[in-house]
GULO-816034 format. One record per residue (C-alpha): y, x, z. Coordinates in nm, 3 decimals, decimal comma. Example, Ala and Ser with C-alpha at 12.3 -4.5 7.8 and 13.67 -1.06 7.14 Angstrom:
# GULO-816034
<<-0,450 1,230 0,780>>
<<-0,106 1,367 0,714>>
This chain:
# GULO-816034
<<0,429 -10,021 -2,419>>
<<0,219 -9,723 -2,516>>
<<0,355 -9,473 -2,767>>
<<0,331 -9,107 -2,843>>
<<0,641 -9,169 -3,048>>
<<0,856 -9,461 -3,153>>
<<0,742 -9,437 -3,515>>
<<0,653 -9,764 -3,683>>
<<0,286 -9,858 -3,680>>
<<0,181 -10,068 -3,974>>
<<-0,037 -10,356 -3,922>>
<<-0,316 -10,492 -4,136>>
<<-0,452 -10,840 -4,163>>
<<-0,817 -10,850 -4,287>>
<<-0,911 -11,100 -4,562>>
<<-1,242 -11,270 -4,485>>
<<-1,494 -11,269 -4,771>>
<<-1,654 -11,593 -4,883>>
<<-1,983 -11,413 -4,847>>
<<-1,932 -11,413 -4,471>>
<<-1,877 -11,775 -4,369>>
<<-1,977 -11,701 -4,012>>
<<-1,861 -11,339 -3,995>>
<<-1,616 -11,247 -3,718>>
<<-1,248 -11,261 -3,807>>
<<-1,099 -11,028 -3,546>>
<<-0,724 -11,014 -3,563>>
<<-0,577 -10,663 -3,565>>
<<-0,370 -10,564 -3,268>>
<<-0,005 -10,588 -3,359>>
<<0,192 -10,387 -3,105>>
<<0,536 -10,235 -3,128>>
<<0,587 -9,879 -3,021>>
<<0,841 -9,806 -2,752>>
<<1,140 -9,878 -2,970>>
<<0,992 -9,899 -3,314>>
<<1,113 -10,168 -3,549>>
<<0,837 -10,375 -3,712>>
<<0,778 -10,274 -4,076>>
<<0,751 -10,513 -4,367>>
<<0,396 -10,621 -4,404>>
<<0,186 -10,563 -4,704>>
<<-0,143 -10,725 -4,809>>
<<-0,441 -10,558 -4,644>>
<<-0,778 -10,490 -4,815>>
<<-1,063 -10,732 -4,753>>
<<-1,284 -10,646 -4,457>>
<<-1,652 -10,581 -4,527>>
<<-1,877 -10,780 -4,292>>
<<-2,179 -10,592 -4,163>>
<<-2,414 -10,890 -4,185>>
<<-2,268 -11,137 -4,436>>
<<-2,394 -11,488 -4,488>>
<<-2,459 -11,591 -4,845>>
<<-2,269 -11,890 -4,983>>
<<-2,486 -12,183 -5,079>>
<<-2,485 -12,132 -5,457>>
<<-2,807 -12,214 -5,635>>
<<-2,914 -11,989 -5,918>>
<<-2,831 -12,120 -6,263>>
<<-3,120 -12,212 -6,494>>
<<-3,053 -11,896 -6,695>>
<<-3,119 -11,661 -6,406>>
<<-3,391 -11,619 -6,149>>
<<-3,275 -11,596 -5,788>>
<<-3,306 -11,259 -5,617>>
<<-3,448 -11,435 -5,311>>
<<-3,529 -11,783 -5,181>>
<<-3,476 -11,842 -4,810>>
<<-3,623 -12,164 -4,668>>
<<-3,591 -12,317 -5,013>>
<<-3,232 -12,201 -5,061>>
<<-3,195 -11,960 -5,359>>
<<-2,966 -11,659 -5,350>>
<<-2,843 -11,616 -5,706>>
<<-2,828 -11,280 -5,880>>
<<-2,457 -11,325 -5,951>>
<<-2,385 -11,373 -5,580>>
<<-2,596 -11,069 -5,494>>
<<-2,425 -10,856 -5,758>>
<<-2,084 -10,957 -5,628>>
<<-2,191 -10,878 -5,272>>
<<-2,317 -10,534 -5,378>>
<<-1,994 -10,458 -5,562>>
<<-1,786 -10,568 -5,264>>
<<-1,992 -10,379 -5,008>>
<<-2,044 -10,054 -5,202>>
<<-1,781 -10,052 -5,480>>
<<-2,071 -9,986 -5,717>>
<<-2,265 -10,195 -5,965>>
<<-2,613 -10,311 -5,873>>
<<-2,765 -10,113 -6,161>>
<<-2,620 -9,789 -6,023>>
<<-2,800 -9,814 -5,688>>
<<-3,143 -9,674 -5,607>>
<<-3,419 -9,924 -5,519>>
<<-3,400 -9,846 -5,148>>
<<-3,029 -9,931 -5,134>>
<<-3,082 -10,252 -5,332>>
<<-3,353 -10,365 -5,094>>
<<-3,144 -10,283 -4,789>>
<<-2,848 -10,478 -4,921>>
<<-3,068 -10,774 -5,013>>
<<-3,220 -10,768 -4,665>>
<<-2,868 -10,779 -4,520>>
<<-2,783 -11,079 -4,734>>
<<-3,105 -11,255 -4,637>>
<<-3,034 -11,193 -4,269>>
<<-2,689 -11,342 -4,317>>
<<-2,843 -11,641 -4,495>>
<<-3,096 -11,721 -4,222>>
<<-2,820 -11,688 -3,963>>
<<-2,593 -11,930 -4,151>>
<<-2,881 -12,174 -4,202>>
<<-2,947 -12,168 -3,830>>
<<-2,578 -12,226 -3,762>>
<<-2,593 -12,541 -3,977>>
<<-2,905 -12,659 -3,790>>
<<-2,717 -12,604 -3,464>>
<<-2,425 -12,810 -3,592>>
<<-2,182 -12,518 -3,583>>
<<-2,040 -12,597 -3,925>>
<<-1,876 -12,899 -3,759>>
<<-1,712 -12,681 -3,494>>
<<-1,332 -12,695 -3,519>>
<<-1,283 -12,316 -3,512>>
<<-1,557 -12,266 -3,771>>
<<-1,403 -12,525 -4,002>>
<<-1,062 -12,364 -3,960>>
<<-1,202 -12,022 -4,046>>
<<-1,381 -12,157 -4,354>>
<<-1,064 -12,333 -4,468>>
<<-0,850 -12,024 -4,417>>
<<-1,109 -11,813 -4,600>>
<<-1,087 -12,054 -4,893>>
<<-0,706 -12,029 -4,896>>
<<-0,716 -11,649 -4,879>>
<<-0,978 -11,599 -5,148>>
<<-0,830 -11,853 -5,390>>
<<-0,481 -11,718 -5,326>>
<<-0,595 -11,366 -5,404>>
<<-0,771 -11,488 -5,717>>
<<-0,455 -11,663 -5,837>>
<<-0,242 -11,358 -5,762>>
<<-0,478 -11,134 -5,959>>
<<-0,482 -11,381 -6,247>>
<<-0,102 -11,405 -6,250>>
<<-0,060 -11,027 -6,253>>
<<-0,334 -10,966 -6,510>>
<<-0,091 -10,954 -6,802>>
<<0,208 -10,838 -6,596>>
<<0,149 -10,470 -6,512>>
<<0,421 -10,271 -6,343>>
<<0,613 -10,098 -6,621>>
<<0,756 -9,746 -6,589>>
<<1,106 -9,892 -6,598>>
<<1,027 -10,131 -6,313>>
<<0,865 -9,861 -6,103>>
<<1,151 -9,615 -6,151>>
<<1,407 -9,886 -6,073>>
<<1,224 -9,975 -5,751>>
<<1,199 -9,607 -5,654>>
<<1,568 -9,543 -5,724>>
<<1,670 -9,847 -5,520>>
<<1,453 -9,738 -5,228>>
<<1,590 -9,384 -5,235>>
<<1,947 -9,515 -5,246>>
<<1,877 -9,732 -4,940>>
<<1,716 -9,452 -4,743>>
<<1,902 -9,313 -4,442>>
<<2,056 -8,979 -4,528>>
<<1,994 -8,831 -4,182>>
<<1,692 -8,790 -3,955>>
<<1,727 -8,769 -3,579>>
<<1,537 -8,578 -3,313>>
<<1,576 -8,741 -2,974>>
<<1,408 -8,797 -2,642>>
<<1,432 -9,089 -2,404>>
<<1,340 -9,224 -2,063>>
<<1,227 -9,585 -2,050>>
<<1,244 -9,786 -1,728>>
<<1,220 -10,152 -1,632>>
<<1,571 -10,223 -1,506>>
<<1,932 -10,142 -1,583>>
<<1,980 -10,015 -1,229>>
<<1,692 -9,768 -1,262>>
<<1,833 -9,643 -1,591>>
<<2,181 -9,599 -1,445>>
<<2,037 -9,408 -1,149>>
<<1,868 -9,167 -1,391>>
<<2,195 -9,120 -1,581>>
<<2,368 -9,035 -1,252>>
<<2,094 -8,784 -1,172>>
<<2,136 -8,621 -1,513>>
<<2,511 -8,593 -1,451>>
<<2,425 -8,414 -1,128>>
<<2,221 -8,153 -1,313>>
<<1,870 -8,298 -1,303>>
<<1,626 -8,201 -1,579>>
<<1,586 -8,466 -1,849>>
<<1,234 -8,348 -1,922>>
<<1,125 -8,367 -1,556>>
<<1,280 -8,710 -1,506>>
<<1,103 -8,834 -1,819>>
<<0,769 -8,709 -1,689>>
<<0,812 -8,872 -1,350>>
<<1,016 -9,185 -1,423>>
<<0,952 -9,301 -1,780>>
<<0,705 -9,582 -1,848>>
<<0,662 -9,475 -2,211>>
<<0,367 -9,255 -2,312>>
<<0,616 -9,006 -2,456>>
<<0,677 -8,904 -2,095>>
<<0,392 -8,653 -2,132>>
<<0,614 -8,471 -2,384>>
<<0,921 -8,499 -2,163>>
<<1,028 -8,809 -2,354>>
<<1,037 -8,626 -2,689>>
<<1,012 -8,869 -2,980>>
<<1,008 -8,614 -3,260>>
<<1,198 -8,668 -3,585>>
<<1,263 -9,022 -3,707>>
<<1,489 -9,229 -3,930>>
<<1,713 -9,488 -3,760>>
<<1,554 -9,765 -3,970>>
<<1,223 -9,711 -3,787>>
<<1,381 -9,809 -3,456>>
<<1,497 -10,141 -3,318>>
<<1,870 -10,183 -3,377>>
<<2,007 -10,123 -3,022>>
<<1,813 -9,797 -2,998>>
<<1,913 -9,685 -3,349>>
<<2,279 -9,769 -3,289>>
<<2,282 -9,568 -2,967>>
<<2,117 -9,264 -3,127>>
<<2,345 -9,253 -3,430>>
<<2,653 -9,277 -3,207>>
<<2,559 -8,961 -3,017>>
<<2,650 -8,604 -3,102>>
<<2,396 -8,324 -3,076>>
<<2,316 -8,256 -2,711>>
<<2,478 -8,577 -2,581>>
<<2,310 -8,836 -2,360>>
<<2,391 -9,206 -2,349>>
<<2,642 -9,270 -2,070>>
<<2,520 -9,623 -2,007>>
<<2,171 -9,775 -2,024>>
<<2,053 -9,904 -2,363>>
<<1,858 -10,229 -2,358>>
<<1,586 -10,315 -2,611>>
<<1,300 -10,565 -2,597>>
<<1,093 -10,289 -2,435>>
<<1,318 -10,220 -2,139>>
<<1,611 -9,994 -2,058>>
<<1,651 -9,652 -2,220>>
<<1,834 -9,333 -2,141>>
<<1,856 -9,141 -2,470>>
<<1,942 -8,780 -2,549>>
<<2,003 -8,657 -2,905>>
<<1,851 -8,314 -2,960>>
<<1,926 -8,248 -3,327>>
<<1,984 -8,396 -3,672>>
<<1,887 -8,292 -4,023>>
<<1,923 -8,418 -4,378>>
<<1,655 -8,665 -4,485>>
<<1,438 -8,534 -4,769>>
<<1,334 -8,819 -5,000>>
<<0,976 -8,815 -5,127>>
<<0,916 -8,707 -5,485>>
<<0,848 -8,986 -5,732>>
<<0,496 -8,872 -5,816>>
<<0,402 -8,860 -5,448>>
<<0,483 -9,230 -5,395>>
<<0,438 -9,370 -5,746>>
<<0,123 -9,565 -5,664>>
<<0,279 -9,727 -5,357>>
<<0,594 -9,814 -5,553>>
<<0,378 -9,979 -5,820>>
<<0,223 -10,191 -5,546>>
<<0,567 -10,290 -5,419>>
<<0,672 -10,397 -5,767>>
<<0,364 -10,618 -5,800>>
<<0,408 -10,758 -5,449>>
<<0,763 -10,864 -5,536>>
<<0,635 -11,039 -5,849>>
<<0,386 -11,236 -5,642>>
<<0,654 -11,319 -5,385>>
<<0,879 -11,451 -5,661>>
<<0,589 -11,651 -5,807>>
<<0,517 -11,797 -5,464>>
<<0,884 -11,888 -5,424>>
<<0,875 -12,076 -5,755>>
<<0,560 -12,264 -5,654>>
<<0,712 -12,357 -5,318>>
<<1,025 -12,492 -5,490>>
<<0,821 -12,733 -5,701>>
<<0,569 -12,828 -5,431>>
<<0,586 -13,141 -5,218>>
<<0,590 -13,006 -4,862>>
<<0,620 -13,190 -4,533>>
<<0,618 -12,998 -4,205>>
<<0,502 -13,161 -3,883>>
<<0,528 -12,898 -3,611>>
């Protein structure tokens, strides 16, 4: 467990573009900090592949393809979508050099995907799974966007979500330090040493397995909700200057915790978080929509 602090690290799951059938789909590392509680996940933005492979869509009769690769046309609509996804700009707004570079990238992806088909890789189980998951992700995102198109977050909804979040916020922040070890016996030995006058900071530097040991175990300021429950319960039960009198066990090991100080939590101003709150409102609408679809779907699990 490596942490400069126990603050929650958010994780992001990349959505694979249809333009990149054979692009890598590396999963983000999802690691908990020393005692950090995992946050609620939120949809992550689509990853932009460096060398995407063009989907096999022939140009319509009304448009000329932007390129033909081994007889396979790359339609202008596909190219325009690729440009918009890769640059967040319209094709017409780019200089000729940029257009050519992007088209070359698409062509390189196309020849690579054609070679993959020649090599039989499209029949590979992992490749098929990735293509299928890409289809689910892209179509799911399209349906979510379509559903929300005429359901914008209203001011009333956003303010209600903000007020509820502020009401649920912890009213106190804590400043603590800890020593993390592998066993209960090791933790108890450290507590006995502290009772005998040993320096918490020095013991943290020499005994702790957490990266916060370089700061003498100092975790900085945090809200209890950002910590796993056993750690949070132990911290909130302490008074300023007190140290836990028995080892505290979490999924990360055994902790000896000392509370340094407390202060009132300052909630963020509405304008500072308005955009994020709008996203939360829309995410809840999609979650409710998904719940309704699940209720009416015929589902059979076979784990």
